[in-house]
Every structure is written in C-alpha cells, then in structure tokens.
N, C-alpha and C positions, 0 to 999 in steps of 0.2 A: 447285140446282147439279147438275152431272153426276155427282157422287159423290166420296166420300172414298176416297183410295187411299193406304195406308201406304207410304212410300217410303224414308225414312231413319230409322235408329235414333235414338231420343231418350231417353237415359237407359235405363230398364229396358224400355221398350216402343217400338212403332213410332209415328212421327208421322204423323198423317193429312194427306194432301195433296189438296186439292180441285183441280178443273180450273183454277180461277183461280190457285192457288199454282203449279201445274205450268206454266201459261202464263207466269207471272211469271219462273220459273226459266229457261225456254226463251228468252223475249224479252229478259230482262236479259243472259243470256250472249251472245246474238246481238248485241245492241246494243253491249255493252261491247267485245267482240272486234272488231266492225266499226269502232267508233270508234277503236280503237287501230291497226287494220290498214289501213283504206281511205286515210288520208292518205299512207301510204307507197307507194301503188301508182299507176301511170300511169292516165290517164282511162279508156281502153277496158277495161283489166283491172279497174279499180275497179267499173265497171258490171256486169261478169260475176260478180265475186266477191259483190257485193251481191245480185244476182239469185239466185245459188246459195244464199246464206245465207237469204234470204227464203223461197225455195221449200222448203228443208229445214225451216225453223221452222214454216211453215204446214202442211206435210205431217205432221209429227209431232204438231202440235196437233190436227189433224183425226183422226189415227189414235187418239190418246189419248181424245178425246171419243167416238168411235164405240165403242172397246173398253170404256170406262167405262159407256156407255149399255148396251151388250150384256151386260155382267156382271150387270145388274139384271133381265135378261129371260131368256127360255128359251134353251137351247143353240142352237136353230134360229135365233132372232132374233140371238143373238150371232154365229153364223157368217155370217149374211146381212149384218150390219152390218160385220163385220171384213173378210170376203172381198169383198163388194160395194164397200165403202169403199176397199179396197186397189186394186181394179180401176179405180175412178173416179179415185182420187188418182194412180195411175200414168199413166193416160191424160191427166189434166190437166197433170201435170209434164212429160210427153213433149211435149204441145202447146206449153206455154210455153217449154220449152228449144228446141224446133224453131223457134218464132217468134223467140226471142232470137238464135239462130244465123243463120237465113236472112233475116229482115226487118231486124234491128238490127245484124247483123254482129258479134256479140259473140265474143270469142276462146274457142275450144272448151276448151282445157286449163284455164284459170282457172275457167271456169264449172263444169266437171266436178269439179275438185278442191274447189272451194268447196261444191258441192252434197253431195258425199260426205263432205267433212271436217266439215261440220256435221251431216249426217244420221246418221252412225254413232254419235257420242256421244249424240245425242238418242235414237236407237233403243235404245241400252243403258240409258239412264235410263228410257225408257218400259217396257222389258221388266222392269227391276227393280221399278218401281212396280206394274205389273200382276201380277207374280209374287207380290208381297207381299199383294196384295188378294184373291187367289183362296184359298178355303179349302183346307186340306190334306185329302187323302182320309182317311177313317176307316181306322185300322189293321185289317188282316185278322186275325181271331182263329182260332187253330187249334181244330179241333173234336175 
C-alpha cells in the first residue's frame, strides 16, 4: 500500500489511514453528496457539478498518493513528487476544465463552485492526514 497515515484520533492514539481508507472517505463523501444534490439540479448544471466534484476527488487522491509516497523517500524525492505532481495535476485540471467549458459548453459558475467546494474540504483532510504522519522535530536542548 502507499502508506499508513494517522488522520483521526481513535481513543488514546491516532488511527492509521491507508491510501485505500483515504480513498474510501473521499469517494464516499463525493458519491453521497452528489447522490443527494444532483437530482435537484437542472441537466446542464448537473453535468458541471458532477465534473467539478470528480476532478476535485481525483486531484486530492493523486496528491495524497504522491505525498504518501514521497514521505517514504528522500526530501529531494518528496519535493519532486509533490511539486512535480502539483504542476501536472494543475495542468490536467486546467485542460479538463477548458474542454468542459469550450467543447461541452458546461456552465462556468457551477463548475467552478463544485470544483472549489469539494477541493477545499478534501485539501483540509489531506493536510490533517499528512501533518499527523510527519514526525515531530526533536526538541532543541540548551547547552
């Protein structure tokens, strides 16, 4: 697996969350909210909201996988994975959004709100998970 990342308190200690568990959290929350929201929306808006949610979920899953992989390697490999992955993911999201807007004529505002509305909570979850997985620096002792 890509790594165990403690993310949520569980009794006296942190619960280990694997990439698979993290993916289940992201995908379940995306699917459940989309199942509740999409039937309430008109057709064109529905497609834009679904695309935004899907892009956000795929983006954070890729980010988590790259960061979890990088934490097991050297700092140089970590930075290459995180920064290189960020550039690639941003470019891919930009390309898909541009295609959705120009080729498929999706409405801009629902797509943007959906993408950001899903991305921000997922980013907070990712940061919390990765923060808990990094070791604390050793305390500095006075000499």
